[in-house]
C-alpha positions as CSV (number, residue, x, y, z in Angstrom):
1,M,91.4,104.0,103.8
2,S,88.9,104.0,101.0
3,G,88.2,107.5,99.6
4,S,90.7,109.2,102.0
5,T,93.8,111.2,101.3
6,E,96.6,111.6,103.8
7,L,99.0,114.5,103.2
8,T,102.5,114.7,104.7
9,S,105.6,116.7,104.0
10,R,109.2,115.4,104.2
11,S,110.7,118.8,104.5
12,G,109.6,122.5,104.5
13,A,106.2,124.0,103.9
14,A,103.9,122.7,101.2
15,G,103.0,124.9,98.2
16,E,106.3,126.9,97.8
17,R,106.9,127.8,94.2
18,T,110.5,127.5,93.0
19,G,110.1,127.8,89.2
20,H,111.2,124.2,88.8
21,P,109.0,121.8,86.8
22,L,106.6,119.6,88.8
23,R,107.5,115.9,88.8
24,L,105.1,113.3,90.2
25,R,105.3,109.6,90.7
26,L,102.1,107.6,91.6
27,F,102.5,104.1,93.0
28,V,99.6,101.8,92.5
29,A,98.7,98.1,92.9
30,G,97.4,97.0,89.6
31,N,93.7,97.8,89.0
32,A,92.7,97.5,92.7
33,P,89.8,99.9,93.3
34,N,91.8,102.4,95.3
35,S,94.5,102.4,92.7
36,A,92.1,102.9,89.9
37,Q,90.5,105.8,91.8
38,A,93.8,107.4,92.4
39,R,94.7,107.1,88.7
40,A,91.4,108.7,87.7
41,N,91.8,111.5,90.3
42,L,95.4,112.2,89.2
43,R,94.3,112.3,85.6
44,A,91.6,114.9,86.6
45,L,94.2,116.9,88.5
46,V,96.6,116.9,85.5
47,Q,93.9,118.1,83.2
48,R,92.4,120.7,85.5
49,Y,95.7,122.2,86.6
50,H,97.4,121.8,83.2
51,V,100.3,119.6,84.5
52,P,102.3,118.3,81.5
53,E,101.7,114.5,81.4
54,G,105.4,113.9,80.8
55,D,106.0,115.0,84.3
56,V,103.8,112.2,85.8
57,E,104.9,108.6,86.1
58,V,102.8,105.7,87.3
59,V,104.5,102.7,88.8
60,D,102.6,99.5,89.3
61,C,104.0,97.8,92.4
62,L,102.6,94.4,91.3
63,L,104.8,94.6,88.2
64,D,107.8,96.4,89.8
65,P,107.8,95.8,93.6
66,L,111.5,96.6,93.9
67,R,110.8,100.2,92.7
68,A,108.4,100.7,95.5
69,F,110.8,99.3,98.0
70,E,113.6,101.5,96.8
71,E,111.4,104.6,97.2
72,G,110.2,103.5,100.6
73,V,106.6,103.1,99.5
74,L,104.7,100.7,101.8
75,V,101.1,101.5,100.9
76,T,99.3,102.0,97.7
77,P,98.2,104.3,96.2
78,T,100.9,106.7,97.1
79,L,101.8,109.9,95.2
80,L,105.3,111.4,95.5
81,K,106.0,114.9,94.5
82,L,109.7,114.7,93.5
83,A,110.3,118.2,92.3
84,P,110.3,121.0,93.1
85,D,111.4,120.8,96.8
86,P,110.1,120.1,99.3
87,T,109.3,116.4,98.6
88,E,105.7,115.6,99.4
89,I,104.0,112.2,100.1
90,I,100.3,111.8,99.5
91,V,98.8,108.5,100.5
92,G,95.3,107.6,99.4
93,T,92.9,107.9,96.4
94,L,93.6,111.7,95.9
95,A,89.8,112.2,96.2
96,S,90.2,115.8,97.3
97,V,91.7,117.2,94.1
98,E,91.8,120.8,95.4
99,R,93.6,119.7,98.6
100,V,96.1,117.6,96.7
101,A,96.7,120.5,94.3
102,Q,97.3,122.9,97.2
103,T,99.8,120.4,98.8
104,L,101.6,120.1,95.4
105,G,101.8,123.9,95.2
106,L,99.6,124.2,92.1
107,D,97.9,127.5,91.2
108,A,94.1,127.5,91.0
109,P,92.8,126.9,87.4
110,R,92.3,130.2,85.5
111,S,88.6,129.5,84.8
112,A,87.4,128.3,88.2
113,E,84.0,126.6,88.0
114,G,81.3,127.0,90.7
115,T,80.5,123.3,90.8
116,H,82.2,120.8,93.1
117,G,82.2,117.2,92.5
C-alpha cells in the first residue's frame, strides 16, 4: 500500500463543518517507511491548513499496541478524525494532502499556490 491513501467514513458525509475543533490521531509503526511518510505528510497538512498541533496526537503502535487494539486499528499508518463528527478513518501515507484535507473537512488555504508536489 506504499504511497496510497484509502479514505472511509464511519458515519455521515465527509467535510461537514460543525464549528467544533478538529482532533486527529495518527497511528504509526515506529519509523517504518510508510509511517515516516505519513508523519511528514500530516505535518505538511497541519502547516498548510493551520491545524493547531495540540489537536494532533501520534501513537506509535510498537510502543503502545494496546492503544491501537482499543481503537480498532489493524493497519498502520492510520489517521482517525475524532472530532467533529462524523468520524473518519484514513489508511495510508496521506500522500494526497488535498484529498485528505477535503475528507477532514478543512477549508482550502487562504493563499493557494499554483504548484503541486
